[in-house]
C-alpha positions in Angstrom: 20.8 -11.0 2.2 20.3 -12.4 5.4 20.3 -16.1 4.7 17.5 -17.0 2.2 15.9 -13.9 3.2 16.2 -10.8 1.1 15.8 -7.5 2.7 14.7 -4.6 0.2 15.0 -0.8 1.9 13.8 1.7 0.6 15.8 5.4 1.5 14.3 8.3 0.0 14.6 11.0 3.1 13.3 12.7 4.7 9.8 10.7 4.5 10.2 8.2 2.1 8.3 9.8 -0.8 7.8 7.5 -3.9 9.3 9.5 -7.3 10.1 7.8 -10.4 13.5 6.7 -8.9 12.1 4.6 -6.2 10.0 3.3 -8.5 12.5 2.2 -10.9 14.9 1.0 -7.9 12.0 -1.2 -6.5 11.3 -2.6 -10.1 14.8 -3.4 -10.9 15.1 -5.4 -7.5 12.3 -7.2 -7.4 12.8 -8.2 -11.1 16.2 -9.3 -9.9 15.0 -11.0 -7.2 12.9 -13.1 -9.3 15.8 -15.0 -10.7 17.5 -16.0 -7.4 17.0 -19.3 -6.5 18.0 -18.9 -3.0 15.6 -16.1 -2.1 13.1 -18.3 -0.1 11.3 -14.5 1.4 11.6 -10.7 0.9 11.4 -8.3 3.6 10.7 -4.9 2.3 11.1 -1.7 4.8 12.1 1.9 5.0 15.0 3.6 6.5 14.7 6.7 8.5 12.0 7.8 10.7 9.2 6.5 8.8 7.6 3.8 5.9 6.7 5.2 2.5 4.8 8.5 4.0 3.3 9.9 0.2 4.8 10.3 -3.0 7.0 13.8 -4.5 4.3 16.3 -5.4 6.5 17.1 -8.6 4.8 14.6 -9.9 1.6 16.5 -9.5 2.7 19.1 -12.2 4.7 16.6 -14.7 2.6 13.5 -14.8 3.6 9.8 -13.4 6.9 9.0 -15.5 7.5 5.3 -15.8 7.4 3.1 -14.4 4.3 3.6 -12.8 2.9 2.3 -9.4 0.3 -0.5 -11.1 3.7 -2.0 -12.5 5.6 -1.8 -9.5 3.1 -2.9 -7.2 2.2 -5.6 -9.2 5.6 -6.7 -9.7 6.0 -6.8 -6.0 2.3 -9.1 -5.6 3.5 -11.2 -8.3 6.7 -12.4 -6.2 7.0 -15.8 -6.0 8.1 -15.9 -3.0 6.2 -14.2 0.2 7.0 -10.5 0.4 6.8 -9.1 3.8 6.1 -5.6 4.6 8.1 -3.6 8.0 6.2 -0.8 8.2 7.2 2.4 10.7 6.0 5.4 11.2 3.3 6.6 9.0 2.7 4.8 5.8 0.1 7.3 4.2 -1.1 7.3 0.3 1.5 5.1 -1.5 2.9 3.6 2.0 -0.3 2.2 2.7 -1.1 1.0 -0.8 2.7 -0.6 -1.1 2.1 -2.5 2.2 -1.1 -3.6 0.7 0.7 -4.9 -2.2 2.7 -7.2 -0.5 1.6 -10.4 1.1 1.9 -9.7 4.7 2.6 -6.6 6.8 4.7 -6.4 10.1 4.0 -3.3 11.8 5.8 -1.0 14.9 3.5 -0.4 17.7 3.3 3.2 16.8 2.9 2.6 12.8 -0.3 3.9 11.5 -2.0 3.5 8.0 -4.2 5.7 5.8 -5.5 6.8 2.8 -6.2 10.4 3.2 -6.2 11.2 -0.6 -9.9 12.4 -0.4 -9.1 15.4 1.7 -6.9 16.5 -1.6 -9.7 16.0 -3.7 -8.6 12.7 -5.6 -8.8 9.3 -4.7 -6.4 6.5 -4.0 -5.3 5.9 -7.4 -2.5 3.0 -7.0 -4.7 0.1 -6.5 -5.9 1.0 -2.5 -9.9 1.1 -3.5 -9.1 -2.4 -4.9 -6.9 -4.0 -2.3 -8.2 -2.6 1.0 -11.6 -4.0 1.4 -9.9 -7.3 0.5 -7.8 -6.9 3.4 -9.9 -5.2 6.0 -13.7 -5.6 6.4 -15.7 -3.7 3.8 -17.0 -1.4 6.5 -13.5 -0.4 7.7 -12.1 0.4 4.1 -14.9 2.5 3.8 -14.2 4.7 7.4 -10.3 4.7 6.3 -11.2 6.5 2.7 -13.8 8.6 3.5 -12.6 10.1 6.8 -8.8 9.7 5.7 -7.8 9.4 9.2 -5.0 6.8 9.9 -5.5 3.6 11.5 -3.2 2.9 14.2 -1.0 -0.4 14.5 -3.4 -2.2 17.3 -6.1 -1.2 15.3 -4.7 -2.4 12.2 -4.0 -5.3 13.5 -7.5 -5.9 14.9 -8.8 -5.4 11.2 -6.2 -7.8 9.3 -4.4 -4.7 7.6 -1.3 -5.8 10.1 -0.5 -9.5 10.5 1.5 -8.3 13.8 2.8 -5.9 16.1 6.1 -5.2 17.6 7.8 -3.1 20.1 11.2 -2.9 18.6 12.9 -2.5 15.7 10.6 -4.1 13.0 12.9 -5.1 10.0 14.1 -8.1 12.2 10.9 -8.6 13.3 9.6 -8.9 10.0 12.8 -11.0 9.3 11.8 -13.3 11.8 8.3 -13.3 10.8 9.7 -14.3 6.9 11.7 -17.1 8.4 8.8 -18.5 10.1 6.7 -18.5 7.0 9.6 -20.3 4.7 9.8 -23.2 7.8 5.7 -23.3 7.4 6.3 -24.0 4.0 3.6 -20.7 3.0 3.5 -19.1 0.1 2.9 -15.8 -1.3 -1.0 -14.4 -0.2 -1.2 -11.9 -3.4 -4.3 -9.7 -2.0 -5.9 -9.3 -5.3 -7.0 -12.9 -5.3 -8.4 -12.5 -1.5 -12.4 -12.2 -2.1 -13.7 -8.4 -0.6 -14.4 -9.1 3.2 -18.1 -8.1 4.5 -19.8 -8.1 0.7 -22.6 -9.6 2.0 -23.3 -6.1 3.6 -22.6 -3.9 0.4 -25.8 -3.1 -0.4 -26.6 -1.4 3.1 -22.8 0.2 3.8 -23.4 1.9 0.3 -26.6 3.0 0.6 -25.9 4.4 4.3 -22.1 5.9 2.9 -23.9 7.8 -0.2 -26.7 9.3 2.3 -23.7 10.7 4.4 -22.1 12.1 1.9 -24.9 13.8 0.3 -25.2 15.9 3.5 -21.9 16.2 4.8 -19.6 16.1 1.7 -22.3 18.1 -0.9 -21.0 19.4 -4.5 -17.8 17.0 -4.2 -17.6 14.6 -7.2 -14.3 12.6 -4.9 -16.6 10.8 -2.8 -18.8 9.7 -5.5 -15.9 8.5 -7.4 -14.0 6.7 -3.8 -17.7 4.9 -3.1 -17.8 3.4 -7.2 -14.3 2.2 -6.9 -14.8 0.7 -3.6 -18.2 -0.9 -5.0 -16.4 -1.8 -8.0 -14.1 -4.3 -6.0 -17.3 -5.6 -4.3 -18.7 -6.2 -7.5 -16.1 -6.6 -10.4 -13.0 -9.0 -10.6 -9.9 -7.3 -9.5 -8.3 -5.8 -12.7 -12.3 -4.5 -14.0 -12.0 -2.6 -10.3 -8.7 -0.7 -11.3 -10.3 0.1 -14.8 -13.1 1.9 -13.2 -10.6 3.4 -10.5 -8.7 4.9 -13.3 -11.3 6.2 -14.9 -13.3 8.1 -11.9 -12.7 11.4 -12.7 -11.0 11.9 -9.4 -8.5 9.5 -10.3 -6.8 11.1 -12.8 -4.5 13.6 -10.5 -1.3 11.7 -9.2 -2.5 8.5 -7.2 -1.4 8.5 -3.8 -1.0 11.4 -1.1 1.6 14.1 -1.8 4.0 15.4 0.3 5.8 18.8 -0.5 9.9 18.1 0.7 12.3 21.1 0.9 14.7 19.4 -0.8 15.4 17.0 -3.6 13.9 13.4 -3.4 16.2 11.0 -4.4 16.6 7.3 -4.1 19.8 7.2 -2.1 19.8 3.5 -1.8 17.6 0.6 -2.6 19.6 -2.5 -1.7 18.7 -6.2 -0.6 21.1 -6.8 1.9 24.3 -6.6 2.5 24.8 -9.2 -0.4 23.5 -6.3 -2.7 
């Protein structure tokens, strides 16, 4: 604890990939924090050189063991106090989806956000298709997910994905941001409760993107499933959109971007400050 700010740190080397142990650790810590009246805000960051950069590729073969992504991300999003993501390095796949479940996001100037699942023939499966267009304009969400190109911190701030960019250590900056939220009396800003940004342009945008993928991604099902999931974010309530995303054939593979590591990925630490 840093005063009334809890700092949760994911430490899953080498790239803080998410596996069952990380999800279980996050579930345990965020459940414990809900019962601590002295906690006024939470900062979620990562040890090492990067924020969460994907998920453990072993789950491609074994499936997603409980707790699942939706359960853990909903727990983070449902926090009764503000949750601030402290993002550095490259937040890819699950990393961006975790950041989207947080209420606010502070990024290091060198950070990048991306949802490149389409390059693997799958679509974001941990709520990315439903949360992203509620944070950035729909046109930006379409471009990010269809191209898979990571968004640099400066552009992420312009788009609304990051609330601020800092040049130094991102965790202390996120703690300072959280203290300011507490001082202002600002509460959680739950992404799923926000309207889709640019929804009034949806008809034209989806028509253009469908024409584009018909030419450039012919005979591929995942881009069609991706657009259907993003369109559900526009047309349906959040939970219904998640159901449509889950029903897409391309969503039946492991949900976030997967990384293959040469060593076993384990949760070395998931803590909330020195007082953990």
